[in-house]
C-alpha positions as CSV (number, residue, x, y, z in Angstrom):
1,X,-0.5,-167.0,53.0
2,X,0.3,-170.5,51.2
3,X,-2.3,-169.7,47.9
4,X,-0.2,-166.2,47.8
5,X,2.7,-168.1,47.6
6,X,2.0,-170.5,44.7
7,X,0.2,-167.2,43.0
8,X,3.7,-165.5,43.2
9,X,5.9,-168.9,42.6
10,X,3.2,-169.1,39.1
11,X,3.6,-165.4,38.2
12,X,7.5,-165.5,38.8
13,X,7.7,-168.6,36.3
14,X,5.4,-166.8,33.8
15,X,7.7,-163.7,33.7
16,X,11.0,-165.6,33.5
17,X,9.2,-167.8,30.5
18,X,8.0,-164.4,29.2
19,X,11.5,-162.7,29.4
20,X,13.1,-166.4,27.5
21,X,10.2,-166.1,24.5
22,X,10.5,-162.3,24.0
23,X,14.9,-162.7,24.3
24,X,14.4,-165.4,21.7
25,X,12.5,-163.9,19.5
26,X,15.1,-161.4,18.8
27,X,18.4,-163.9,18.9
28,X,19.4,-163.0,22.4
29,X,19.7,-165.9,25.1
30,X,17.7,-165.9,27.7
31,X,20.2,-165.7,30.7
32,X,21.6,-162.5,29.3
33,X,19.0,-161.5,31.3
34,X,18.4,-160.7,35.0
35,X,14.6,-160.6,36.3
36,X,14.5,-157.6,39.0
37,X,11.7,-158.5,41.8
38,X,10.5,-154.6,42.6
39,X,9.2,-155.7,46.2
40,X,8.5,-152.1,47.4
41,X,5.4,-151.6,49.3
42,X,5.4,-154.8,50.4
43,X,5.7,-156.8,53.6
44,X,8.6,-159.2,54.7
45,X,6.3,-162.2,54.2
46,X,5.7,-161.1,50.4
47,X,9.5,-161.0,49.9
48,X,9.7,-164.4,51.6
49,X,7.7,-165.8,49.3
50,X,9.7,-164.2,46.4
51,X,12.7,-165.7,47.1
52,X,11.2,-169.1,47.7
53,X,9.8,-168.9,44.1
54,X,13.7,-168.8,43.6
55,X,14.3,-164.9,42.4
56,X,17.7,-163.7,44.0
57,X,17.6,-160.3,43.1
58,X,15.4,-158.0,45.1
59,X,14.6,-154.2,44.1
60,X,14.0,-151.3,46.5
61,X,13.1,-147.9,46.1
62,X,12.6,-146.1,49.8
63,X,16.3,-147.4,52.3
64,X,13.7,-145.9,55.1
65,X,11.7,-149.3,54.0
66,X,14.6,-151.6,52.5
67,X,17.1,-151.7,55.6
68,X,14.2,-153.9,58.6
69,X,13.9,-155.9,55.3
70,X,17.2,-156.8,54.3
71,X,18.3,-157.3,58.0
72,X,15.5,-159.9,58.2
73,X,16.1,-161.8,54.9
74,X,19.5,-162.5,55.4
75,X,19.8,-165.4,52.4
76,X,23.7,-165.0,51.2
77,X,22.0,-165.0,47.9
78,X,20.5,-162.3,47.4
79,X,21.0,-159.4,45.5
80,X,19.4,-156.2,47.1
81,X,19.4,-153.2,43.9
82,X,18.6,-149.9,45.0
83,X,16.1,-148.8,42.3
84,X,14.5,-145.7,43.9
85,X,15.6,-142.0,43.5
86,X,18.1,-141.1,46.5
87,X,18.5,-138.1,48.5
88,X,21.9,-137.7,49.1
89,X,22.1,-137.5,52.2
90,X,21.1,-141.0,52.6
91,X,24.2,-142.5,50.3
92,X,25.6,-144.0,53.6
93,X,23.6,-146.7,54.6
94,X,22.4,-147.3,50.9
95,X,26.6,-147.8,50.1
96,X,26.4,-149.9,53.7
97,X,23.4,-152.2,52.5
98,X,23.0,-152.6,49.1
99,X,24.8,-154.7,46.4
100,X,23.5,-152.5,43.1
101,X,23.0,-148.7,43.1
102,X,20.3,-148.5,39.9
103,X,19.6,-145.2,40.2
104,X,22.6,-142.2,40.2
105,X,21.3,-139.4,39.0
106,X,23.7,-136.9,40.1
107,X,27.6,-136.2,40.4
108,X,26.9,-135.1,44.1
109,X,25.1,-138.4,45.0
110,X,28.0,-140.9,43.1
111,X,30.8,-138.7,44.5
112,X,29.5,-139.4,48.5
113,X,28.7,-143.1,47.7
114,X,31.9,-143.4,46.6
115,X,33.2,-142.0,49.6
116,X,31.1,-143.9,52.2
117,X,31.7,-147.0,49.7
118,X,35.9,-146.2,50.3
119,X,35.4,-146.6,53.8
120,X,33.7,-149.5,54.1
121,X,35.8,-151.2,51.5
122,X,33.4,-151.8,49.0
123,X,33.8,-151.4,45.3
124,X,29.6,-150.7,44.5
125,X,28.3,-151.7,40.7
126,X,26.2,-148.9,39.7
127,X,23.4,-147.7,36.9
128,X,23.8,-144.0,35.4
129,X,19.7,-143.8,35.7
130,X,19.1,-141.2,32.4
131,X,16.1,-139.1,31.2
132,X,15.7,-140.3,27.6
133,X,11.9,-139.0,27.3
134,X,12.4,-135.4,28.6
135,X,9.2,-136.4,30.9
136,X,9.6,-133.6,33.4
137,X,7.9,-135.6,36.4
138,X,11.2,-137.9,35.6
139,X,14.1,-138.2,37.7
140,X,17.5,-139.1,35.5
141,X,20.6,-137.2,33.7
142,X,18.9,-134.9,31.0
143,X,19.3,-137.1,28.0
144,X,16.6,-136.5,25.5
145,X,18.7,-134.3,23.3
146,X,21.4,-136.6,21.0
147,X,23.2,-132.8,19.9
148,X,23.7,-132.6,24.6
149,X,25.2,-136.4,24.5
150,X,28.8,-134.7,24.6
151,X,28.0,-132.5,27.3
152,X,26.3,-135.2,29.3
153,X,29.6,-136.7,28.9
154,X,31.5,-134.3,30.0
155,X,29.4,-133.9,33.1
156,X,29.8,-137.4,33.7
157,X,33.8,-138.0,33.2
158,X,34.7,-137.5,36.9
159,X,31.7,-140.0,38.0
160,X,33.7,-143.0,35.3
161,X,36.9,-142.2,37.7
162,X,35.8,-143.0,41.1
163,X,37.9,-146.2,42.5
164,X,35.0,-147.5,44.7
165,X,32.2,-146.8,42.4
166,X,32.0,-149.5,39.4
167,X,29.2,-147.7,36.3
168,X,28.3,-150.8,34.9
169,X,25.8,-149.3,32.2
170,X,22.4,-147.2,32.4
171,X,19.1,-147.4,33.1
172,X,15.8,-145.4,32.3
173,X,12.0,-145.5,32.8
174,X,9.8,-144.3,29.7
175,X,6.7,-142.5,30.3
176,X,3.7,-144.3,31.3
177,X,1.5,-145.8,28.4
178,X,-0.6,-148.5,28.5
179,X,0.7,-149.6,25.2
180,X,3.6,-150.9,25.5
181,X,5.3,-150.1,21.7
182,X,5.2,-146.9,23.0
183,X,8.2,-147.3,25.3
184,X,10.4,-149.0,22.4
185,X,11.6,-145.3,20.9
186,X,12.9,-145.2,24.8
187,X,14.4,-148.0,25.5
188,X,16.7,-147.8,22.4
189,X,17.2,-144.7,22.7
190,X,19.1,-145.7,25.7
191,X,20.8,-148.4,23.9
192,X,21.9,-146.1,21.4
193,X,23.1,-143.5,24.3
194,X,25.2,-146.5,26.4
195,X,26.8,-147.3,22.9
196,X,28.0,-143.1,22.2
197,X,29.0,-143.4,25.8
198,X,31.4,-146.4,25.4
199,X,33.0,-144.8,22.4
200,X,33.5,-142.1,24.6
201,X,35.1,-144.0,28.0
202,X,36.3,-147.3,26.8
203,X,37.8,-148.1,30.1
204,X,34.0,-148.5,31.7
205,X,31.5,-151.6,30.8
206,X,28.5,-150.3,29.4
207,X,27.1,-153.7,29.5
208,X,23.9,-153.5,31.5
209,X,20.5,-151.4,30.1
210,X,18.2,-151.7,33.7
211,X,14.8,-150.9,31.7
212,X,11.4,-152.6,31.5
213,X,8.3,-152.8,33.8
214,X,5.4,-154.9,34.2
215,X,4.2,-153.7,31.3
216,X,6.7,-153.3,29.1
217,X,8.9,-156.0,30.1
218,X,8.7,-158.5,26.9
219,X,9.7,-154.8,24.6
220,X,12.4,-154.1,26.8
221,X,14.3,-157.6,26.1
222,X,13.6,-156.8,22.5
223,X,15.2,-153.8,22.7
224,X,18.5,-155.1,24.7
225,X,17.6,-154.6,28.3
226,X,20.0,-156.6,30.5
227,X,17.6,-156.0,34.1
228,X,13.9,-155.6,33.6
229,X,12.7,-154.5,36.8
230,X,9.3,-156.2,37.0
231,X,7.0,-155.5,40.9
232,X,2.7,-156.0,40.2
233,X,3.0,-158.7,37.3
234,X,4.3,-161.2,40.3
235,X,3.5,-159.6,43.6
236,X,0.7,-158.2,42.8
237,X,-0.6,-154.4,43.6
238,X,1.2,-152.8,46.3
239,X,-0.1,-153.4,50.1
C-alpha cells in the first residue's frame, strides 16, 4: 500500500502540473481551476491515500457507495461532490451529506433537493448537467440545439429561485473519443450556454464550468473549465 500511496501522490502532482501548464497556455491562473478526484469504485484505503496526497475535493457517483466513505473520512477539509446521475428518491441523503451536487438534470430533482436542504438548514451549491452533444446515452438537460436555448431557460427559471439551492454553473460530459481535441467543441459550447444563461438570469452566479476528465482535462482547462473531474489518471482503473 505504501508504494501505491506514493504512486497516487506522484499522479496527483502530475495532474496538477498539467492543469497549471494548460491554464498558463491560455493566460489563465492555475489556481482558478479546482481538481476533483473521482473516487467511485475505489476502496477506503485509496481515498485515504488521495487525501494524504493533498486532495481536498472528492467526487462520487453512487450515494450508497459514497455514504460509508463519507462517514469514515471525517477530515473537515474534504469537500464531497456528487457527480453521478441521481434518482429523485435519493435526494435526501445527498442533501444531507454532499457539499456540492454537480449533476442536477431535472426540475423535480432540484425541487426535492431544495426541500430537504431547507429541512436541515442548508444551502447547497449545484451545477446544472447539460447535454450539449445530443448523445442519447448522456444524461442532462437537452441543450445541444442553440435555437432552443430560450426554451431551456424557461424550463429552469423556477430552479434558479429555489432558496436552498445556489446555482453556480454548468456541468457536461462530451462523447468519448481518444483524441481530446474532439472534446473541445463541446466544452466551448458549454461556455456559450453559460454566457447565454448569465444574461437571462443575472441574479445567479454562473461562474463554474465542470468539464474534462482523465482523457481531456487539459483541453477543458484551455476551454474555460473551473472544475475538472479526474479519476483514472490519479487512482488508476476502478477495482
